[in-house]
N, C-alpha and C positions, 0 to 999 in steps of 0.2 A: 321483530328482532329486539333484543334487549340492548341497552346502552352499555356495552362492555367492549373495551379495547385497550391496547397498550401500544408501546412503540416498537414491539418486536417485529412488526410487519415491514418496517423500513429496512430494506436489505441493501446489498452492494450495487445491484443493477436496477432495482425497481422496488415497488411496494407490493407485498404479497403475504397473504395469511389466510387462516380459516375464518369464514364469515360466521359471526356469532360468538367467536372467541377472540380473535385478533382484530377483526374488521366489523364495521357496522355503518349504516347510513350517516350517523352523526359524525363519525370520524371522516368519512368522505367529504362531508360538507366543510369540515375544518380544513382538510387538505386543499379543497378548492379555494378557500380563503388564504391559506398559507402560500399556495402557488401564486395567487394574485399579488400577495405581498412580496414574494420572492421576485416576481417580474417588476413590480414597482421599484424595488430597491436597485434593480439593474437599469431600468429605463428612466427612473425619476419621474414617471408619469404613468397613469393608467388610462388616459383618454384615448379613445379610438383604437384600443388594442383588441385584437381578435385572436381567439384560440379555437382549435377544433377539438371535439370530444367524440370518441367512438367507443363501441362496446362489443364484447364477444357474446356467445350464445348461452352463457350460463344463466340459470333461472333467476339468480339474484342480481344480475348485471343491470337490468332496467332500474331497479330501486336505488342501487348504488350510484348509477350514472345520474339519475335525477338529483340526488343529494350533492354530488360533485358539481353539477351545473348550477345548482342553487347557491353553493358557496362561491363559485366564480362570479356569478352575476351580482351577488350581494355586495361585492367589492368593486363593481363597475366594469368588470371584464366582459366583453362581448363573446358570445359562444356560437360557433357553427357546429350544429349537431349532425354528425355523419351517420348516426344510427348504428345498426348491426353491420359490421364489416371487418375484414382482416386488419390486424395491427399494421401491416405494411401500408395499407391505404390511409391509415391515420398519419403515418410518416409522410406518405406521398402528398397529403394535403398541404404540407408546408412547401412543397416544390411545385405546386400546381397553379401558381400565379394568383393565389387567393389573399395574399398580404396578411399571413398569419404570423403570430409571434411564438406560437408553441402548439403542441398537440398532446392530448391526454387520452390514453386508451385504457378503458376498464377491462381488465383481463387477468387471468392467472395462467395463460398459455397452456402448457401441457399438464398442469397439476390436476389432482382429483377434483371432482365436481363441487366439493364443499369449500374449495379455495376460490379467492378472487384477489384482485389487486389493481395497480395502475402502472402503466409504462408512460414515461413523460419525456418529451423533448422541449428544448428551448432554443429557438433560432436554428432549427434543423439538426441539433445535436442532442443526443440522449443525456440526461443528467447522470453524472458520474457519482462515485461513492461519496465524495466530499460534499457534493451538491445535494444529495439525498439526505445526508446528515443535517445540512443547513435547513432543508425543507422540514425535517422532523423537528428541529429546534423551534422554528417559526410556528409549526402546528401546535405544539404543546405550550408555547409561551403565550399564545392567544392575543398578541398585540398586532392585529391585522390592519391593513390599509383601509381607510374609510372612503366611501363614495356617496355623494349626494343623490346620485341616480343609479338605478339598476342597469346592469349591462344588457345589451340587446340579445335576442335569441333568434336564430334562423336554422331551418333544416336544409341539408344540402346533399345532393346525389353525387357522391364521390366515385361510385362504382363506374358510372358512365364516363366520367373524366379519365379515370384510370385506364379503362379498356381502350378508349380512343387514343390516349397518349402512348401506351405500350403497343397498341395495335399498329401505329404508324411504322414501327420498326419490324413487327413480326407478322402482320397479316400476310397469309400466303406462304409463309416459310415452314409450315407444318405438313404440307401436302405429302401424301403417301404414308403417313404415320397413323397407326391405330394405338390409342392410349386409353388405359383405364384410370379414372380419377376417383379416389376415395377421399371425400371431404370429412368423413367421420362425424357427420351431423353437427359440424362446427361452422366456422365462418367461410372456409374456402369455397363452399358451394354457391355463394352469392356472386362469384366472379369467375373462377377458374374454368369451369366447363364451357361457359359462353365464350371466353377469350380464346381457349384452345380450339374451339370449333371455327372461330373466325380466322385462326391461323391456317385453317385448311385440314385439321386433323379429323379423323374419325374418333369421336369421344364416347366412351362407355362410362357413364358416371354412376357411382353408387354412394348411398348414404349422403345425399346432397342437401337435403332439407335441414336447416339448423334446428336443433332440439337439445336443450340444455340437460336433458336426462341422459344423453349419449346412449341411446337404446341398443346400438349394434356393437360398438366397442369404444373404448376410451380413445380420444384423439391424441395419440402420442406415437408417431411412426418409428421412434427409436426403439420400441419394444416389439419383438417379433410376433408376439401373440396378437397384437393389434393389426397385423398385416395379413392374417389368415384369409379373410374374404377377398382382399385385393389379389393375393397370389392365385386363389382359385379362379377368379374371374379372368385373370391374364391367361392362364392355361386353358380355360374353357373357350375363350374367344379367339385365341391365337394372336393376342395383342403384342405389339412391339415391346411394350413395357408398361409399368404402372406408376402413378404418382399419388402419394398420400400427404396430407397436411396435419399439423398439430392443431390444438384448440384455437389459436389465433392466427394461424397460417404464416408464421414467420419461420417455421421449420419444415423442411421437406424430407420425405422419404421416397426413394426410387427403388423399384423392384424390376429386375430385368425380365427378358422373355422366358427364362427358365424358372422364374419364381425366386430368384436369389435377391435378397434384400441387401443393398449396398450400404456399408457403413459411411458415415458422413465424410471421413477423410478420403475414402476412395472416390466418392462423388466429386469432392473438391478437386482431386487430382485430375479427373477427366476434364473438368472445366478449365483448370490451370493449363493443361497440355493443349487444349483447344485454343486458348488465348495465346500461348507461346507460339503455336503453329501459325497464327495469323498476325503476329507482331514482329516488327523489325527490331532485332535485339541490338542494343548498344552496350558494349562491354563496360563503358564508363558509367552507365545508368541503367542497370538491369531492372526489368519489371519486378515489383516486390509483391510477395504473397504472404499473408499472415495467417497463422493457425494456432491451435492451442495445445496445451501440454498432453492431452489425452490422445493426440493423433499419432499415427504410425510414423516411424522414422523413414519408411518408404516415401511418404508424401514429401518430406523435406529434401531427401536425397535426390529424388527424381526431378523435382522442380529445379534444384541447383544444377543437375546434370544436363538440363535442357535449356539453359540460358536464363533462368530466373534467379531470384534471390529469395530464399525462404526465411521467415522470422517466426520463432516460437513465442507464444505469449499466454497470458492468463485466460481461463475459461470465463465466459460471460459476455453477453452482447454489448454491454457498455464498454467493457475493457477492450474488446476486439475493435469496436468502432473507433475508440480513442487511439489505439495503436495504429490502425489503418491511416488515420489522419496524420499521425506523427511520422509514419514511414512513407506516406504518399503511396500506399499500396493500391493495386488495381483489383485485388480479390482477397477475400478472407473466408474462413470457414471453420466450423466446429464439428466434432463427432456427432453431436445431437441433430445435425441437419440445418443449423443456421448457416446460410451462405450469403456473403455480403459482396455484391458486385459494384465496383467503382468503374470497371470497364463497361462503357456504354450505358451506365446507370448512375444512381445517386449515392451508392455506398452503404446503404442499410440492408438489413436482412429481410428478404422478401421471397417466400417460398413459391408464390404464384409466378413471379418473374423468373425464379430459378427453374421452374417448370418449363417456361418458354425457351430457356437456353438449352435444356437437355433435349427438348423436342427439335429445336433448330439443328443441334449437332447430329441427332439420329437421322433427321430428314435429309441433311446434306450428304451423309454417308450412303443412305439408301438411294439417293439420286444417282450416285456413281456406281453403286452395286446393289441390285435388287435383293441379293441374298444376304445383305449385311444384317447382323443382329447386335444389339447392345452388349450381349455376352461376349462378342468378339473383342471389344475394347477391354473388358474386364480380364479376359484370358491373357491379354498381352501385357498386363501390369505385373511388376515384380511381386513375388509371393513371400509372405511371412506367416508364421503361426501366431494367431492372436486369440485372446480370450474375449468373450462378450463383456460388456461393461457391467461390473458388479456394483451393487449398492448395499452397503452395510449400515444399518441404523446406528446412530450415536447421538446422544443429547447435544444440542447446540453448545451448551456451556462446557462440554468436555472435548469436542472434536478437534479444536485447534491445538489444545495441549497434547492430545494424543499424537498428532502429526509432528509437533516439535520434538517430543521425546523420542519418537521413532527415528527421526533424522539424527538426533544426537547419538543414539545407540548404534545406528548403522554406519555412521561416520567412523566409529571406532572398530567396527567389525565388517570390513569389506569382503571377507571371504566366506560368508555364511551360505552363499548360494553356489550352484554348480559352476558358475562363472563369477569372476571377481567384479565387484562394483567399480567401474572405471570413473564414474562421475555422479554427483548428486545435483540435479537441477532443482532449484527452489523458487522458480518463478511463481508457481501456484501449487502449494502442497509440496510433495517430494517426488521426483522422477529419478529412479535408480537406473543408471545407464550401464548396460553390459555390452560386450563386444558384438552381440547378435540381437539385442533387443532392449527391453526396459520393463520395469515394474513401477506403477504409478499409484499414489494415493493422494486425494485432495478432498477437502471439505466442501460439500455442496454449498453454493451461494444461496439457495432457496429452500433447502429442506434439511432436517436433522439427520443427515446421512453422510457417509463417505462414498466417493466415486473411486473405483479401483479398476485398473486395466493392466494387462500383461501382453508382451510381444516377445517372440523368440525365433531363432532360426530352425528349431525342431520342436516337435510335440513333447519330446522328453524334457527339453530345457524349459519349455513353457510350463509343464506340470511342476517342475522343480521350483521355478520362481513363484508360482501361484501357491503351492502347498506351504512352502517355508515362510512366505510373506504373510499369508493369512494366519498362520500359527503365531508368528511374532506379533501381529496386530491383536489377535485374540488375547494373548498374554498381557499385552500392554493395556488394553481396555479394562481387563479384570483388575489389574494392579491399581490403575488410577481410580476406578469405581470404588475399590475397597478402601 
């Protein structure tokens, strides 16, 4: 790899970019030194400090991980190398009694194979946007903490620790459930099938072996095309449902017995209703559930109607985790399949653990009624007409300006759609609220794209919101580009 990099990979939630363009081993070594310095500035010492380092299955992850570890150790930080494993197991290492100060996971999650990056926690909390900016400043300033001795290095089997810890809660609670597990040749295969079998499930696992070429499909369960094999296997085997993971297994996709892929907000609602059903509700202190601006209004309304308190917030795992802590929430979730359990867990996004929870729910229902199907829960939920998530390319340097100008224009023209715009929510991008749904546009935190979604009370209204909004967006982008 050539020595070529810039600061563009330092994003709002993590570090992420194209290897060879934005990222290279030399930059990862500098980031290792910068994180060591960041920790030293917090702790006023570097002595006896340990951090864990994990990596995903991408072909360039080993070289980048080695460089990151080299940077950490050169500054005197001790490294516990977890090897190839899901990102949530990197997070888990800070809760596993190993006396760690932080965790660094080399991954680009669901991004294409040419991408990579780093997710970072310090004292069990992911770095927020301001802290990532600070880390960037330290990285490029080059004034790193000095150490007379190199940090220690140990390899550690975190997978066994994780299965034993989670298993204490779930072993035996999956009896009677047949589940198909698609790991997408990414990281989920090193832990999930084994854990689910120990829960008592009959597990049919596909694409389990990690392979950074991702030869069968890209590991991103939020896209229907990547679920084709999973759907076929569910129908072929008569499984109760299927579970799919993204590249680093912090996002889950669930497909029901009929081959229907559940959107993330619908899955979160099933978890939320299960928690509310098993929680004593105190009207003075209702259980809090946090979700993001892309999610259905049905999610928020149904939680509120069943004794919980819903909170809408920004998209992005660091934002959601921060809001969870602020609100003392017991569950949070995103459309993309990030699900954060504080109820009976640690509060971070873990798709493997989320899989345990949906298995537990289905097994309990089947124990009472052998004819129960996951599709029965879905059929009972309130219905809206929704669009798939649209992704429209836009250069990073233009996307925020486009959103701001659209907001200004639509504030002056609330009657351009079939229904009047009743409110404009600006928590993250703009969410135009109608009496039967919404139109949303937000700039992606990780890619040069817009994320767009629509919801309505009828297909006719949905088409109206979509056609008029996309026309306005296209006109605005052309005007700004010219």
